[in-house]
C-alpha positions as CSV (number, residue, x, y, z in Angstrom):
1,M,69.1,134.6,83.4
2,R,66.2,136.6,84.8
3,P,67.2,139.8,86.7
4,D,65.8,138.6,90.0
5,I,67.7,135.3,89.8
6,E,70.9,137.0,88.7
7,R,70.6,139.4,91.6
8,E,70.3,136.4,94.0
9,Y,73.5,135.0,92.5
10,V,75.3,138.3,92.8
11,E,74.2,138.6,96.4
12,Y,75.4,135.1,97.2
13,V,78.8,135.6,95.5
14,S,79.3,139.0,97.1
15,G,78.8,137.6,100.5
16,R,81.0,134.5,100.0
17,L,83.8,135.8,97.8
18,P,86.5,136.5,100.5
19,R,85.9,133.1,102.1
20,L,86.1,131.3,98.7
21,H,89.4,133.2,97.9
22,R,90.8,132.2,101.3
23,L,89.8,128.5,100.8
24,A,91.3,128.4,97.4
25,Y,94.5,130.1,98.5
26,I,94.9,127.7,101.4
27,L,94.5,124.8,99.1
28,C,96.9,125.8,96.4
29,S,99.3,128.3,98.1
30,D,99.3,130.6,95.1
31,R,97.3,133.8,94.9
32,H,97.0,133.8,91.1
33,Q,96.0,130.1,90.9
34,A,93.5,130.7,93.7
35,D,92.0,133.6,91.7
36,D,91.8,131.3,88.7
37,I,90.1,128.5,90.7
38,V,87.6,130.9,92.3
39,Q,86.8,132.5,88.9
40,A,86.3,129.1,87.2
41,T,84.1,127.9,90.2
42,L,82.0,131.1,90.0
43,T,81.6,130.7,86.3
44,S,80.4,127.1,86.7
45,L,78.2,128.3,89.6
46,Y,76.6,130.9,87.4
47,V,75.8,128.4,84.7
48,D,74.4,125.9,87.2
49,W,72.8,128.5,89.5
50,H,69.3,127.1,89.0
51,R,70.5,123.7,90.4
52,A,72.8,125.1,93.0
53,S,70.3,127.5,94.5
54,G,68.0,124.6,95.0
55,A,70.5,122.6,97.0
56,D,69.9,121.9,100.7
57,N,73.3,123.4,101.6
58,I,74.4,125.8,98.9
59,D,77.7,126.5,100.7
60,A,78.6,122.8,100.7
61,Y,77.7,122.6,97.0
62,V,80.0,125.5,96.2
63,H,82.8,124.2,98.4
64,R,82.6,120.9,96.6
65,M,82.8,122.7,93.2
66,L,85.8,124.7,94.4
67,V,87.7,121.7,95.8
68,R,87.0,119.7,92.7
69,R,88.2,122.5,90.5
70,F,91.4,122.6,92.6
71,L,91.9,118.9,92.3
72,D,91.3,119.1,88.5
73,E,93.8,121.8,88.2
74,R,96.4,119.7,90.1
75,R,95.8,116.8,87.7
76,R,96.5,118.9,84.6
77,R,100.1,118.6,83.2
78,W,100.5,122.3,82.6
79,S,100.2,123.0,86.3
80,K,103.6,121.4,86.8
81,V,105.4,123.4,84.1
82,L,107.7,126.2,85.3
83,L,108.1,128.8,82.6
84,G,111.5,130.1,83.6
85,N,114.6,129.3,85.6
86,F,113.4,130.9,88.9
87,L,110.2,131.7,90.7
88,P,109.3,135.4,90.8
89,E,109.5,137.1,94.2
90,Q,106.2,137.7,95.9
91,A,105.6,140.4,98.3
92,A,104.5,139.2,101.8
93,P,101.2,140.5,103.0
94,A,101.3,143.0,105.8
95,Q,99.9,140.7,108.5
96,H,101.2,139.3,111.7
97,A,102.9,135.9,112.0
98,V,103.9,135.7,108.3
99,E,106.5,133.1,109.0
100,E,104.1,130.9,110.9
101,R,101.5,131.2,108.1
102,D,104.1,130.4,105.5
103,A,105.3,127.4,107.4
104,L,101.8,126.1,107.7
105,V,101.1,126.6,104.0
106,T,104.3,124.9,103.2
107,A,103.5,122.0,105.5
108,L,100.0,121.7,104.0
109,R,101.6,121.4,100.5
110,A,103.5,118.4,101.8
111,L,100.3,116.5,102.5
112,P,98.4,114.4,100.0
113,K,95.6,116.4,98.3
114,G,92.8,114.5,100.0
115,Q,94.1,115.2,103.5
116,R,94.9,118.8,102.6
117,A,91.3,119.3,101.4
118,V,89.8,117.8,104.5
119,L,92.0,119.9,106.8
120,V,91.3,123.1,105.0
121,L,87.6,122.6,104.9
122,R,87.4,121.4,108.6
123,Y,89.8,123.8,110.3
124,F,90.2,126.8,108.0
125,V,86.6,127.0,106.6
126,D,85.1,125.7,109.9
127,L,82.8,123.1,108.3
128,S,81.5,120.3,110.4
129,V,82.4,116.7,109.6
130,E,79.1,116.2,107.8
131,E,79.4,119.4,105.8
132,T,83.0,118.5,104.8
133,A,81.8,115.0,103.8
134,D,79.1,116.6,101.7
135,A,81.4,119.1,100.1
136,L,83.9,116.3,99.2
137,G,81.3,113.7,98.3
138,C,82.5,111.1,100.8
139,S,81.5,109.6,104.1
140,A,81.8,111.2,107.5
141,G,84.1,108.3,108.5
142,N,86.4,109.1,105.6
143,V,86.6,112.7,106.7
144,K,87.4,111.7,110.2
145,S,90.2,109.3,109.2
146,Q,91.6,111.8,106.6
147,A,91.6,114.5,109.3
148,S,93.3,112.3,111.8
149,R,96.0,111.2,109.4
150,G,96.4,114.7,108.0
151,L,96.8,116.2,111.4
152,T,99.4,113.6,112.4
153,A,101.3,114.2,109.1
154,L,101.0,118.0,109.5
155,R,102.4,117.8,113.0
156,G,105.3,115.7,111.7
157,V,106.0,118.1,108.9
158,L,105.9,121.2,111.2
159,E,108.1,119.5,113.8
160,A,110.6,118.7,111.0
161,G,111.4,122.4,110.7
162,P,111.4,124.8,107.8
163,L,114.6,123.6,106.1
164,R,113.4,120.0,105.7
165,V,110.0,121.1,104.5
166,A,111.5,123.6,102.0
167,R,113.6,120.8,100.6
168,G,110.6,118.4,100.4
169,T,112.0,115.9,102.9
170,G,109.6,116.8,105.7
171,R,106.9,114.2,104.9
172,A,105.8,112.2,107.9
């Protein structure tokens, strides 16, 4: 890659990296997996930078890549394998409302992956309906219906309380 084009790529990634990490973490609820998803997305972006930089909306292009990478990871069998009898403890970040955030992330995990992706892109990444549709490669009507169903299901899961959600019985 030519130095000027590589510099353009580095500037783009440097400006978007925190947002991409946040999007990946909200989708998968695991910091390590989020790092892997972002890394794989950025590697693919580097390889396809000539095509991506020519896109009408490069952010939507990259969001689509990231969401597809997340969905691909979810489809792989190894992602369901637990290598041990217990989950390792994770230190909670020093931010306010940790319990509320954890409840929301747990509730998001209870949703189907399509609804989860729409809700994350629409309400956490602040994309419009059209931008979300472009990022997911679907129609604006599909985004609206998935968002409506997802919000209804999310409310049901959150109202069920943390015990039902933790046990996996909180689906609406």
